[in-house]
N, C-alpha and C positions, 0 to 999 in steps of 0.2 A: 798687727790685724793688719788683712787685708780688705776684706769684705763683712756688711754688713747682712744684718737677720734679712732686710729684703732683696738680696742678692737671691736667697736658694727659698725654693721652689717645700722643700724637703731636708728632715733631715739627716734623711738618707743621701741626700745630693749633698748636707755639707760634710756627711764623714767624707764620701767618697774624693772633694774637691781638695778637702787639704787632708785625709792621708790617703788617697785615693792614689792613681796610678802606676804608669813601672815601673818607677825607684822606692817610693816613701815607704811603701810596708816593706821592702829591706829594711831599707836601710830605720825604720823605727825596730824593726825588728832584731837588728843585729846590735842597736843598743838600748835593747832591752836587757843588754847579754852583758853590759856593763860599758861606759864610757870607751869612745873610739879616738884614730885622727881620724885624719883628710885619705892619706892613705891607705890603713890600711881598713879601713869602710868602701873604697873601691876595693881592696884587692879579694876581698870578698866576693864582691856581688858581683865581677867579674867583670863583665861588657859594656857594663857603665861609661859613657866616656867625662870627662875630664872638669867639663864647660854644663854635661844633665845634672852631673853630681852636685859639684857649686847648687845650682839652680835649685836642685830638689833642697839641698841640707836651705842654703836662703828663707824660702818660703815655711821651710819647715819650720827654722827661726821667727818669723818673721806673726808664725802662726801659736805660737807661744808651745810649742810641741820642744823645740833641741832648743837648750846652751849651746853658744857656743864661747871656749874662752882660750885668748892668747899672750899665750908665754911669752915675755917680753927675753930671749933669747936666742942665741944667733947656732947652728939655724931656729929661724922661728917653728913655734913648737905653737898649733891647733888645734884644741881638742872637739869634739861635741858630746853630747850628754841630755837620753831625753830629762827633761822637765818635772816637774811631782806630775802636773797635766800629760804631760806628754805620758807618760808611765801606765794613765787610765786607758791608754788603746793598746794596755797586754791584752785582756779579754776578748777586744778583735780579734786581733793577729792569731789568737788560742784559736778563735770561730774557722777563722779564715786558711789554719796551717790543721782542723781536723776534716773539715770540709775538703782539702787539698789530695793527704792519706788517703780518702772515702770514695772521690776521684781515684786519684791512680791508683788503686785498686782492683777498679772496679775496671781501668784500659787495659792492666793486668790481663786480669779476666778476659775480657775478650781480645785478644793477643795469641790468651793459645787458643781459642777458636778457627775451625775453620767455614770460613760459608760449605751452609750445604749444594749438596752438589747435582 
């Protein structure tokens, strides 16, 4: 773990630090579906750079959310999976998905309206 209790002013700040950001929620989302290799994650996420994905995975590993397994093969194979603790983020991601669905529906609804003239 990279931080201590005194680092955070509240539990929401801790959650945002550990599981928030641009790529971490997507990484956790895809790993909830099962173990993935680096290239699979990168393909699923899309716009993430190799460096950004590597850094985010390292942070998640350091915080006990993700386990990295290296296989002694040629070429080397590395797989990422959620830890038991990492899987406890499932309800958080589910709530984010529900909120996102409602937000997108709202955007679609407002896009269909024309401004008053």
